[in-house]
C-alpha atoms as an extended CHARMM CRD file, in Angstrom:
* protein
*
       158  EXT
         1         1  UNK       CA             40.5650000000      -12.7970000000       14.7620000000  PROA      1               0.0000000000
         2         2  UNK       CA             37.3100000000      -14.7790000000       15.0150000000  PROA      2               0.0000000000
         3         3  UNK       CA             35.3690000000      -11.6360000000       15.8910000000  PROA      3               0.0000000000
         4         4  UNK       CA             36.8230000000       -9.8430000000       12.8670000000  PROA      4               0.0000000000
         5         5  UNK       CA             35.8430000000      -12.7740000000       10.5960000000  PROA      5               0.0000000000
         6         6  UNK       CA             32.3490000000      -12.8950000000       12.0730000000  PROA      6               0.0000000000
         7         7  UNK       CA             31.8790000000       -9.1540000000       11.5770000000  PROA      7               0.0000000000
         8         8  UNK       CA             33.2190000000       -9.3250000000        8.0200000000  PROA      8               0.0000000000
         9         9  UNK       CA             30.8810000000      -12.2220000000        7.1890000000  PROA      9               0.0000000000
        10        10  UNK       CA             27.9020000000      -10.3740000000        8.6990000000  PROA      10              0.0000000000
        11        11  UNK       CA             28.6230000000       -7.2090000000        6.7100000000  PROA      11              0.0000000000
        12        12  UNK       CA             29.0420000000       -9.2530000000        3.5190000000  PROA      12              0.0000000000
        13        13  UNK       CA             25.7900000000      -11.1390000000        4.0100000000  PROA      13              0.0000000000
        14        14  UNK       CA             23.8790000000       -7.9490000000        4.8240000000  PROA      14              0.0000000000
        15        15  UNK       CA             25.2220000000       -6.1900000000        1.7370000000  PROA      15              0.0000000000
        16        16  UNK       CA             24.4030000000       -9.1940000000       -0.4520000000  PROA      16              0.0000000000
        17        17  UNK       CA             20.7820000000       -9.3230000000        0.7370000000  PROA      17              0.0000000000
        18        18  UNK       CA             18.2220000000       -8.2400000000       -1.8590000000  PROA      18              0.0000000000
        19        19  UNK       CA             17.1980000000       -4.5940000000       -1.6040000000  PROA      19              0.0000000000
        20        20  UNK       CA             14.6260000000       -4.5400000000       -4.3550000000  PROA      20              0.0000000000
        21        21  UNK       CA             11.9000000000       -2.7430000000       -2.3690000000  PROA      21              0.0000000000
        22        22  UNK       CA              9.2910000000       -5.4880000000       -2.4870000000  PROA      22              0.0000000000
        23        23  UNK       CA             10.1840000000       -7.0710000000       -5.8030000000  PROA      23              0.0000000000
        24        24  UNK       CA             10.7280000000      -10.4180000000       -4.0580000000  PROA      24              0.0000000000
        25        25  UNK       CA              7.3860000000      -10.2840000000       -2.2430000000  PROA      25              0.0000000000
        26        26  UNK       CA              4.6010000000      -12.5780000000       -3.4750000000  PROA      26              0.0000000000
        27        27  UNK       CA              2.1000000000       -9.7040000000       -3.6960000000  PROA      27              0.0000000000
        28        28  UNK       CA              2.5400000000       -6.4870000000       -5.6510000000  PROA      28              0.0000000000
        29        29  UNK       CA              0.4570000000       -3.3060000000       -5.7140000000  PROA      29              0.0000000000
        30        30  UNK       CA              0.0010000000       -1.8950000000       -9.2140000000  PROA      30              0.0000000000
        31        31  UNK       CA             -1.5470000000        1.4660000000      -10.0460000000  PROA      31              0.0000000000
        32        32  UNK       CA             -3.2790000000        1.5580000000      -13.4000000000  PROA      32              0.0000000000
        33        33  UNK       CA             -2.9290000000        4.9360000000      -15.1580000000  PROA      33              0.0000000000
        34        34  UNK       CA             -2.9900000000        7.4280000000      -12.2860000000  PROA      34              0.0000000000
        35        35  UNK       CA             -4.1540000000       10.9900000000      -12.9900000000  PROA      35              0.0000000000
        36        36  UNK       CA             -1.3790000000       13.4410000000      -13.8540000000  PROA      36              0.0000000000
        37        37  UNK       CA             -3.1110000000       16.5730000000      -12.5130000000  PROA      37              0.0000000000
        38        38  UNK       CA             -5.5220000000       16.8040000000       -9.5690000000  PROA      38              0.0000000000
        39        39  UNK       CA             -7.2660000000       19.6260000000       -7.7340000000  PROA      39              0.0000000000
        40        40  UNK       CA             -6.3810000000       20.3000000000       -4.1360000000  PROA      40              0.0000000000
        41        41  UNK       CA             -8.9920000000       19.1470000000       -1.5850000000  PROA      41              0.0000000000
        42        42  UNK       CA            -11.0150000000       17.2690000000       -4.2050000000  PROA      42              0.0000000000
        43        43  UNK       CA            -11.4540000000       13.5330000000       -4.3740000000  PROA      43              0.0000000000
        44        44  UNK       CA             -9.9470000000       11.6630000000       -7.3260000000  PROA      44              0.0000000000
        45        45  UNK       CA             -9.9830000000        7.9660000000       -8.1530000000  PROA      45              0.0000000000
        46        46  UNK       CA             -6.9980000000        5.6900000000       -8.5740000000  PROA      46              0.0000000000
        47        47  UNK       CA             -7.4600000000        2.1690000000       -9.9390000000  PROA      47              0.0000000000
        48        48  UNK       CA             -5.2750000000       -0.2930000000       -8.0620000000  PROA      48              0.0000000000
        49        49  UNK       CA             -4.5330000000       -3.9620000000       -8.3720000000  PROA      49              0.0000000000
        50        50  UNK       CA             -2.9960000000       -6.4470000000       -5.9360000000  PROA      50              0.0000000000
        51        51  UNK       CA             -1.3110000000       -9.1250000000       -8.0280000000  PROA      51              0.0000000000
        52        52  UNK       CA             -0.1700000000      -12.5170000000       -6.7750000000  PROA      52              0.0000000000
        53        53  UNK       CA              3.2660000000      -12.9550000000       -8.3620000000  PROA      53              0.0000000000
        54        54  UNK       CA              4.0500000000      -16.2030000000       -6.5770000000  PROA      54              0.0000000000
        55        55  UNK       CA              3.4770000000      -19.8320000000       -7.5380000000  PROA      55              0.0000000000
        56        56  UNK       CA              1.1650000000      -20.4800000000       -4.5840000000  PROA      56              0.0000000000
        57        57  UNK       CA             -2.1810000000      -19.0420000000       -3.5410000000  PROA      57              0.0000000000
        58        58  UNK       CA             -2.1000000000      -15.9800000000       -1.2830000000  PROA      58              0.0000000000
        59        59  UNK       CA             -4.8260000000      -15.0220000000        1.1780000000  PROA      59              0.0000000000
        60        60  UNK       CA             -5.7410000000      -11.4380000000        2.0590000000  PROA      60              0.0000000000
        61        61  UNK       CA             -7.7140000000      -10.5470000000        5.1840000000  PROA      61              0.0000000000
        62        62  UNK       CA            -10.2110000000       -7.7000000000        5.3790000000  PROA      62              0.0000000000
        63        63  UNK       CA            -13.4200000000       -6.9060000000        7.2460000000  PROA      63              0.0000000000
        64        64  UNK       CA            -16.9220000000       -7.3130000000        5.8710000000  PROA      64              0.0000000000
        65        65  UNK       CA            -18.3050000000       -3.8830000000        6.7960000000  PROA      65              0.0000000000
        66        66  UNK       CA            -15.4610000000       -1.7320000000        5.5260000000  PROA      66              0.0000000000
        67        67  UNK       CA            -14.4900000000       -4.2760000000        2.8470000000  PROA      67              0.0000000000
        68        68  UNK       CA            -10.8510000000       -3.4080000000        2.9410000000  PROA      68              0.0000000000
        69        69  UNK       CA            -10.8360000000        0.3580000000        3.4030000000  PROA      69              0.0000000000
        70        70  UNK       CA             -8.7550000000        0.0500000000        6.5710000000  PROA      70              0.0000000000
        71        71  UNK       CA             -6.1760000000       -2.0490000000        4.7120000000  PROA      71              0.0000000000
        72        72  UNK       CA             -5.0750000000        0.8660000000        2.4880000000  PROA      72              0.0000000000
        73        73  UNK       CA             -2.8130000000        3.8270000000        3.2340000000  PROA      73              0.0000000000
        74        74  UNK       CA             -0.3650000000        6.2210000000        1.5820000000  PROA      74              0.0000000000
        75        75  UNK       CA              3.1490000000        7.2230000000        2.5910000000  PROA      75              0.0000000000
        76        76  UNK       CA              2.5260000000       10.9670000000        2.1750000000  PROA      76              0.0000000000
        77        77  UNK       CA              0.6480000000       12.8260000000        4.9510000000  PROA      77              0.0000000000
        78        78  UNK       CA             -0.9910000000       15.1440000000        2.3880000000  PROA      78              0.0000000000
        79        79  UNK       CA             -2.5730000000       12.2060000000        0.5070000000  PROA      79              0.0000000000
        80        80  UNK       CA             -5.4850000000       10.4080000000        2.1800000000  PROA      80              0.0000000000
        81        81  UNK       CA             -7.5460000000        7.3430000000        1.2970000000  PROA      81              0.0000000000
        82        82  UNK       CA            -11.2140000000        8.3260000000        1.5750000000  PROA      82              0.0000000000
        83        83  UNK       CA            -13.2730000000        5.7910000000        3.4890000000  PROA      83              0.0000000000
        84        84  UNK       CA            -16.4830000000        4.7570000000        1.7770000000  PROA      84              0.0000000000
        85        85  UNK       CA            -19.7180000000        5.4850000000        3.5880000000  PROA      85              0.0000000000
        86        86  UNK       CA            -21.0650000000        2.1810000000        4.7700000000  PROA      86              0.0000000000
        87        87  UNK       CA            -24.2860000000        1.3430000000        6.5980000000  PROA      87              0.0000000000
        88        88  UNK       CA            -23.8550000000        0.6000000000       10.2890000000  PROA      88              0.0000000000
        89        89  UNK       CA            -22.7610000000       -2.9600000000       11.0250000000  PROA      89              0.0000000000
        90        90  UNK       CA            -23.7510000000       -4.9100000000       14.1040000000  PROA      90              0.0000000000
        91        91  UNK       CA            -20.9920000000       -7.4090000000       13.4270000000  PROA      91              0.0000000000
        92        92  UNK       CA            -17.8290000000       -6.9400000000       11.3910000000  PROA      92              0.0000000000
        93        93  UNK       CA            -16.5800000000      -10.4400000000       10.5850000000  PROA      93              0.0000000000
        94        94  UNK       CA            -13.3070000000      -11.0130000000        8.8160000000  PROA      94              0.0000000000
        95        95  UNK       CA            -13.3330000000      -11.9200000000        5.1440000000  PROA      95              0.0000000000
        96        96  UNK       CA            -10.5710000000      -13.8540000000        3.4350000000  PROA      96              0.0000000000
        97        97  UNK       CA             -9.8450000000      -13.2430000000       -0.2330000000  PROA      97              0.0000000000
        98        98  UNK       CA             -7.8380000000      -15.9250000000       -2.0090000000  PROA      98              0.0000000000
        99        99  UNK       CA             -5.6160000000      -14.9840000000       -4.9470000000  PROA      99              0.0000000000
       100       100  UNK       CA             -4.4150000000      -17.8700000000       -7.0720000000  PROA      100             0.0000000000
       101       101  UNK       CA             -0.9890000000      -17.5950000000       -8.7560000000  PROA      101             0.0000000000
       102       102  UNK       CA             -1.1160000000      -14.8010000000      -11.3540000000  PROA      102             0.0000000000
       103       103  UNK       CA             -4.5560000000      -13.6450000000      -10.1860000000  PROA      103             0.0000000000
       104       104  UNK       CA             -5.2660000000      -10.0370000000       -9.1720000000  PROA      104             0.0000000000
       105       105  UNK       CA             -7.7360000000       -8.1990000000       -6.9490000000  PROA      105             0.0000000000
       106       106  UNK       CA             -8.7820000000       -4.8400000000       -8.4060000000  PROA      106             0.0000000000
       107       107  UNK       CA             -9.9710000000       -1.9000000000       -6.3780000000  PROA      107             0.0000000000
       108       108  UNK       CA            -10.7940000000        1.7080000000       -7.2260000000  PROA      108             0.0000000000
       109       109  UNK       CA             -9.6570000000        3.9320000000       -4.3520000000  PROA      109             0.0000000000
       110       110  UNK       CA            -11.0250000000        7.3950000000       -3.6640000000  PROA      110             0.0000000000
       111       111  UNK       CA             -8.1500000000        9.6570000000       -2.6650000000  PROA      111             0.0000000000
       112       112  UNK       CA             -8.1020000000       13.2250000000       -1.4030000000  PROA      112             0.0000000000
       113       113  UNK       CA             -5.0860000000       15.4830000000       -1.6330000000  PROA      113             0.0000000000
       114       114  UNK       CA             -4.8470000000       18.2500000000        0.9470000000  PROA      114             0.0000000000
       115       115  UNK       CA             -1.9320000000       20.6950000000        0.9100000000  PROA      115             0.0000000000
       116       116  UNK       CA             -1.6150000000       24.3030000000        2.0110000000  PROA      116             0.0000000000
       117       117  UNK       CA             -2.8100000000       26.8620000000       -0.5580000000  PROA      117             0.0000000000
       118       118  UNK       CA              0.5440000000       28.6730000000       -0.3880000000  PROA      118             0.0000000000
       119       119  UNK       CA              2.3000000000       25.5240000000       -1.6150000000  PROA      119             0.0000000000
       120       120  UNK       CA              0.0360000000       24.8170000000       -4.6080000000  PROA      120             0.0000000000
       121       121  UNK       CA              1.2960000000       27.0020000000       -7.5330000000  PROA      121             0.0000000000
       122       122  UNK       CA              4.2430000000       24.8060000000       -8.4890000000  PROA      122             0.0000000000
       123       123  UNK       CA              3.5310000000       21.8290000000       -6.2970000000  PROA      123             0.0000000000
       124       124  UNK       CA              3.9500000000       18.2470000000       -7.3760000000  PROA      124             0.0000000000
       125       125  UNK       CA              3.1980000000       15.4810000000       -4.9040000000  PROA      125             0.0000000000
       126       126  UNK       CA              4.7830000000       12.0480000000       -4.8570000000  PROA      126             0.0000000000
       127       127  UNK       CA              3.2610000000        9.1760000000       -2.9170000000  PROA      127             0.0000000000
       128       128  UNK       CA              2.9670000000        5.4070000000       -2.7740000000  PROA      128             0.0000000000
       129       129  UNK       CA             -0.1460000000        3.4060000000       -1.9970000000  PROA      129             0.0000000000
       130       130  UNK       CA              0.2130000000        0.6430000000        0.5620000000  PROA      130             0.0000000000
       131       131  UNK       CA             -1.9070000000       -2.3860000000        1.3990000000  PROA      131             0.0000000000
       132       132  UNK       CA             -1.7410000000       -4.2330000000        4.7100000000  PROA      132             0.0000000000
       133       133  UNK       CA             -2.7420000000       -7.9110000000        4.3050000000  PROA      133             0.0000000000
       134       134  UNK       CA             -2.9990000000       -8.4010000000        8.1250000000  PROA      134             0.0000000000
       135       135  UNK       CA             -2.6880000000      -12.1940000000        8.2130000000  PROA      135             0.0000000000
       136       136  UNK       CA             -0.6420000000      -13.8920000000       10.8960000000  PROA      136             0.0000000000
       137       137  UNK       CA             -0.2120000000      -10.8620000000       13.1650000000  PROA      137             0.0000000000
       138       138  UNK       CA             -1.3920000000      -10.1490000000       16.6780000000  PROA      138             0.0000000000
       139       139  UNK       CA             -2.8160000000       -6.7130000000       15.9130000000  PROA      139             0.0000000000
       140       140  UNK       CA             -2.8090000000       -5.6610000000       19.5700000000  PROA      140             0.0000000000
       141       141  UNK       CA              0.9850000000       -5.9970000000       19.7700000000  PROA      141             0.0000000000
       142       142  UNK       CA              2.3190000000       -5.9720000000       16.1850000000  PROA      142             0.0000000000
       143       143  UNK       CA              2.0420000000       -3.7720000000       13.1480000000  PROA      143             0.0000000000
       144       144  UNK       CA              2.0200000000       -5.8250000000        9.9350000000  PROA      144             0.0000000000
       145       145  UNK       CA              4.1580000000       -4.6760000000        7.0330000000  PROA      145             0.0000000000
       146       146  UNK       CA              2.5990000000       -2.8920000000        4.0810000000  PROA      146             0.0000000000
       147       147  UNK       CA              2.9710000000       -3.9430000000        0.4640000000  PROA      147             0.0000000000
       148       148  UNK       CA              3.8040000000       -0.7340000000       -1.4540000000  PROA      148             0.0000000000
       149       149  UNK       CA              3.1750000000        0.4340000000       -4.9920000000  PROA      149             0.0000000000
       150       150  UNK       CA              5.8110000000        2.1920000000       -7.0340000000  PROA      150             0.0000000000
       151       151  UNK       CA              5.8850000000        5.9760000000       -6.4300000000  PROA      151             0.0000000000
       152       152  UNK       CA              3.3900000000        8.1560000000       -8.3100000000  PROA      152             0.0000000000
       153       153  UNK       CA              3.9090000000       11.8800000000       -8.9320000000  PROA      153             0.0000000000
       154       154  UNK       CA              0.9720000000       14.1660000000       -9.7040000000  PROA      154             0.0000000000
       155       155  UNK       CA              0.6930000000       17.9210000000      -10.1980000000  PROA      155             0.0000000000
       156       156  UNK       CA             -1.6540000000       19.8760000000       -7.9890000000  PROA      156             0.0000000000
       157       157  UNK       CA             -4.0040000000       22.6750000000       -9.0080000000  PROA      157             0.0000000000
       158       158  UNK       CA             -6.0070000000       24.8820000000       -6.7210000000  PROA      158             0.0000000000
């Protein structure tokens, strides 16, 4: 009987847990007016914003040389964040960006879409942009969670 009660309580608590896909997280990725149509294999720009929605300051970690390019990703293998060309760095120290409550960090990302030509005529692509804050993780043994934007759908032209 105790096992049944424990299992019932566990199932209840798991089903009552919030499943709002990041809405309870202190940081949120916002995409400001994404393009509606893009050309395949051409770079386009998406303006993003990381907003601190909490009541306390949040700190983001990035590296000086790449200034955050390695923090960004997408969840669609056909959509790629283009790395900026940077001069060679002898050292690549970490930078910490502090966001006060309500404050936002804005970043224009260069993105390239690459899908097979046979799939283009009626192709729409949906993707999310993710940011990896990287604080508090042992990067040699752990993979930090991403903060994801809402999905964006764009049409593709050849």
